[in-house]
C-alpha positions in Angstrom: 174.1 80.0 111.7 171.4 77.7 112.8 167.7 77.7 112.1 164.8 76.5 114.3 162.5 74.2 112.5 159.2 74.3 113.8 157.4 70.9 114.2 154.3 70.4 111.9 151.0 70.4 113.7 149.3 67.2 114.2 145.8 67.4 112.6 143.1 65.3 113.7 141.1 64.2 110.6 137.7 65.1 111.0 134.4 63.5 109.5 134.2 64.8 105.8 131.9 67.5 105.3 129.2 67.4 102.6 130.5 68.9 99.6 129.0 71.9 98.5 127.0 70.6 95.3 125.4 68.3 97.8 124.4 71.1 100.2 123.1 72.8 97.1 121.1 70.0 95.8 119.6 69.0 99.3 118.6 72.8 99.9 117.0 72.8 96.4 115.2 69.7 96.9 114.1 70.7 100.1 112.7 73.9 99.1 110.7 72.4 96.0 109.4 69.5 98.3 107.6 72.1 100.7 106.6 74.3 97.8 104.7 71.5 96.2 103.2 70.0 99.6 102.2 73.1 101.0 100.9 74.6 97.7 98.8 71.7 96.8 97.3 71.9 100.6 96.7 75.7 99.8 95.2 75.0 96.6 92.8 72.3 97.2 92.0 72.3 100.6 88.6 74.1 102.0 90.1 74.4 105.4 92.5 76.9 105.8 95.4 75.0 107.4 98.3 77.6 107.0 98.2 80.4 110.0 98.8 83.3 108.0 95.5 82.5 106.1 93.4 82.5 108.8 94.5 86.4 109.5 94.9 87.6 106.2 93.0 85.9 103.3 95.6 84.8 100.4 98.5 85.2 102.9 98.9 81.6 103.0 100.8 81.7 99.6 103.3 83.9 101.5 103.9 81.5 104.0 104.0 78.7 101.6 107.3 80.6 100.2 108.5 81.3 103.5 108.4 78.0 104.8 109.9 76.4 101.5 113.1 78.9 102.2 113.3 78.1 105.4 113.4 74.2 104.8 116.2 74.9 102.3 118.1 76.8 105.3 117.4 73.7 107.5 118.9 71.3 104.8 122.0 73.4 105.1 122.1 73.5 108.6 121.8 69.9 109.1 124.4 68.7 106.6 126.8 71.1 108.6 128.5 67.9 110.1 130.4 69.6 113.0 127.4 71.3 114.5 124.4 69.0 113.4 123.7 68.2 116.9 123.4 71.6 118.1 121.2 72.3 115.0 119.0 69.7 115.5 118.3 70.6 119.2 117.6 74.2 118.3 115.3 73.2 115.2 113.5 70.5 117.0 112.8 72.7 120.2 111.4 75.3 117.8 108.9 73.3 116.3 108.0 71.8 119.7 107.8 75.3 121.2 105.5 76.7 118.1 103.2 73.6 118.3 102.5 74.0 122.1 102.4 77.7 122.0 99.7 77.3 119.4 97.8 74.8 121.6 98.4 77.2 124.5 96.6 80.0 122.6 93.8 78.0 121.2 93.1 76.7 124.8 93.0 80.5 126.1 90.4 80.9 123.3 92.0 82.2 120.3 90.4 79.6 118.1 92.1 80.7 115.0 95.2 78.7 116.4 93.7 75.5 116.3 93.2 73.3 113.6 89.6 72.5 113.6 88.7 73.4 117.2 88.2 70.0 118.2 90.8 69.4 121.0 93.0 66.0 121.4 95.3 65.0 123.9 98.8 66.1 122.6 100.6 62.8 123.8 102.4 60.6 121.0 100.9 57.3 122.5 97.3 58.5 121.4 98.5 58.5 117.8 97.8 54.5 118.4 95.4 54.8 121.2 93.0 57.5 119.9 91.9 55.3 116.6 91.7 52.1 118.6 89.3 54.0 121.2 87.4 55.7 118.4 87.3 53.0 115.9 88.3 56.1 113.2 90.4 59.0 113.1 93.2 57.5 110.8 94.9 60.9 109.9 97.9 60.6 112.3 98.6 57.1 111.8 98.9 57.3 108.1 101.1 60.7 108.2 103.2 58.6 110.9 103.5 55.7 108.6 104.5 57.9 105.7 107.6 59.6 107.6 108.5 55.7 108.4 108.3 55.3 104.7 110.6 58.0 103.6 112.9 58.8 106.8 112.3 56.0 108.8 112.7 56.4 112.7 113.6 60.0 112.1 110.3 60.7 113.6 111.9 60.1 116.9 114.9 62.5 116.4 113.3 65.2 114.2 109.5 65.5 114.1 108.1 64.5 117.4 106.7 67.5 119.4 107.1 65.6 122.7 110.6 64.0 122.2 112.1 67.6 121.7 112.1 68.0 125.6 113.6 64.9 126.3 116.3 65.4 124.0 116.9 69.0 125.9 116.8 67.2 129.4 119.3 64.5 128.1 121.5 67.3 126.9 122.0 68.5 130.3 124.5 66.0 130.6 127.8 66.5 128.6 127.9 62.7 127.9 125.5 60.0 127.8 125.6 57.3 130.5 125.3 53.6 130.7 121.9 52.0 130.8 120.5 48.7 130.8 120.6 46.7 127.4 117.0 45.7 128.2 115.8 49.1 128.6 114.1 49.5 125.2 112.1 46.7 125.7 109.9 48.5 128.3 108.1 50.4 125.3 106.7 47.2 124.0 104.8 46.6 127.4 103.7 50.4 127.4 102.5 49.8 124.0 100.5 46.9 125.0 99.1 48.6 128.1 98.0 51.7 125.9 96.4 49.6 123.3 94.6 47.0 125.7 93.3 50.1 127.7 92.0 51.8 124.7 90.3 48.5 123.7 89.0 48.1 127.2 87.5 51.5 127.2 86.0 51.2 124.0 84.1 47.9 125.1 82.8 49.2 128.4 81.3 52.5 126.5 83.8 54.6 128.6 83.5 58.5 127.9 85.9 60.3 125.9 86.7 62.4 129.0 87.7 59.4 130.9 89.9 58.2 128.0 91.4 61.8 127.5 92.3 61.8 131.2 94.1 58.5 130.7 95.9 60.0 127.8 97.1 63.1 130.0 98.3 60.7 132.8 100.1 58.6 130.5 101.9 61.8 129.1 102.7 62.8 132.5 104.5 59.7 133.1 106.6 60.5 130.2 107.4 63.7 131.9 108.4 61.7 135.0 110.9 59.8 132.6 112.1 63.2 131.4 112.7 65.2 134.8 113.9 62.0 136.7 116.0 60.0 134.4 116.8 61.8 131.3 118.3 64.6 132.8 120.6 62.3 134.9 121.6 59.6 132.6 122.0 61.9 129.4 119.8 59.5 127.7 116.6 60.1 126.2 114.9 57.6 128.3 111.2 58.7 127.6 112.1 58.0 124.0 114.3 55.0 124.6 112.2 53.2 127.3 108.8 54.8 127.5 107.1 55.9 124.3 105.3 53.2 122.5 105.4 55.4 119.3 109.3 55.1 119.7 108.9 51.5 119.4 106.9 51.5 116.5 109.1 54.1 114.9 112.5 52.3 115.4 111.1 48.7 114.4 108.7 49.7 111.4 111.0 52.2 110.4 113.4 49.9 109.1 110.9 49.8 106.0 113.2 53.0 104.8 116.4 52.0 103.2 118.3 54.5 105.2 121.0 53.3 107.5 123.6 54.3 109.7 126.6 52.1 109.3 130.2 51.9 110.6 132.9 51.4 108.0 135.7 48.8 108.5 138.8 50.2 110.3 136.6 51.2 113.7 139.0 51.1 116.6 135.9 51.0 118.9 137.1 54.1 120.9 133.6 54.5 121.6 133.5 58.3 121.3 130.4 57.7 119.3 128.8 55.8 122.5 129.3 58.9 124.6 127.4 61.1 122.3 124.5 59.0 121.4 121.5 60.0 123.5 119.4 57.0 122.2 122.0 54.2 123.3 122.2 52.9 119.6 126.1 52.7 119.4 127.2 50.4 122.0 130.3 48.3 121.9 128.0 45.3 120.3 126.7 47.6 117.8 130.5 48.9 116.6 131.4 45.3 116.3 128.3 44.4 113.9 129.4 47.7 112.4 125.8 48.9 112.1 124.0 51.4 114.8 121.7 49.4 117.0 117.7 49.2 116.9 117.2 52.3 118.9 118.9 54.3 116.2 116.7 57.3 115.0 119.1 58.4 112.3 119.9 61.6 114.2 123.5 61.9 113.0 124.8 63.3 116.3 127.5 60.8 116.0 128.8 61.7 113.0 131.5 64.5 114.1 132.6 62.4 116.9 134.0 60.0 114.7 137.5 61.6 113.7 138.2 59.0 110.9 134.7 59.8 109.4 133.8 55.8 109.6 130.0 56.7 110.6 128.1 56.9 107.6 124.5 57.2 106.0 123.8 54.4 103.5 121.1 54.1 100.8 121.1 51.4 98.4 123.0 52.5 95.0 124.0 55.8 96.6 127.2 57.3 97.9 127.6 58.0 101.6 127.4 61.6 101.1 124.5 61.6 98.4 122.6 59.4 100.8 122.9 61.8 103.7 122.4 64.6 101.7 119.2 63.0 100.3 117.9 62.1 103.8 118.6 65.7 104.9 116.4 67.1 102.1 113.4 64.8 103.2 113.8 65.6 106.7 114.1 69.2 106.4 111.0 69.4 104.2 109.0 67.2 106.7 110.1 69.6 109.5 109.0 72.8 107.4 105.7 71.1 106.6 105.2 70.1 110.3 105.7 73.7 111.4 103.3 75.1 109.1 100.5 72.6 109.7 101.0 70.6 112.7 98.4 71.9 115.3 95.8 70.5 117.4 
């Protein structure tokens, strides 16, 4: 009597998932960070910054708890290595939709959906151009700087209300396509243009309406990049080649100790190159064993490396703890921005 032996299945090693204890710790940390941050704003600010509080007095505290619980869920979702790219797109788009929906309602006359009633152009470049033109108004630059300090360039992959649409457009292509290596340098030229125009407008005493019109026109240029190039290339060309804030984020975001590194043993298969929408994992980067200067720590590449060689790094912490810490901070920022980011 003969027996038929079934061949053992060949298993491809996947990127190691975060241990449950790290997921729980990240979720708990995100919950407490949001609870403390929004609780402080709710208790100390005279302006009602939370939306529920504007409709029902005292309901802001309910929103604080709900957003804190939501941050805990976001942390768990973003630690799902196999689906982090999917979750990130959905969460980022949700934030952008809520942001622009409130702006739209405010413009239609529902003033409660505006933060103060004083409108500003919702274009990222205005974070720099606005204070240069006005000579005041440093809230957004300071907030931007805080995010760079804590989560580095993740502003460009998690928190920018404009970039979410670039991300959506790039994902119309299953894989990122080749783009010139010099493309990110264009952002510095656009940054110089924005600053020089703002300075010129200020020196000439140009009315604010004219400056705002320029801001809108610059924003429409970004939309052009999204529609014409991002959808065709599968690369976030508005963020990589056009946005001045992107240039600042990926450069000065290096003050944050978080890094994305490639461990020894990389075979340069370039599967990660195909999924990186920021063109930060080219062959030169893989050989250096470190993500390129356009990396925004989005984490989309983690699942593409079957050997699990792409990892988050933070001095003194293991890769798993580094990533869990980073995700807790990003989840907290996301939930706080969802609650208070309004024009």
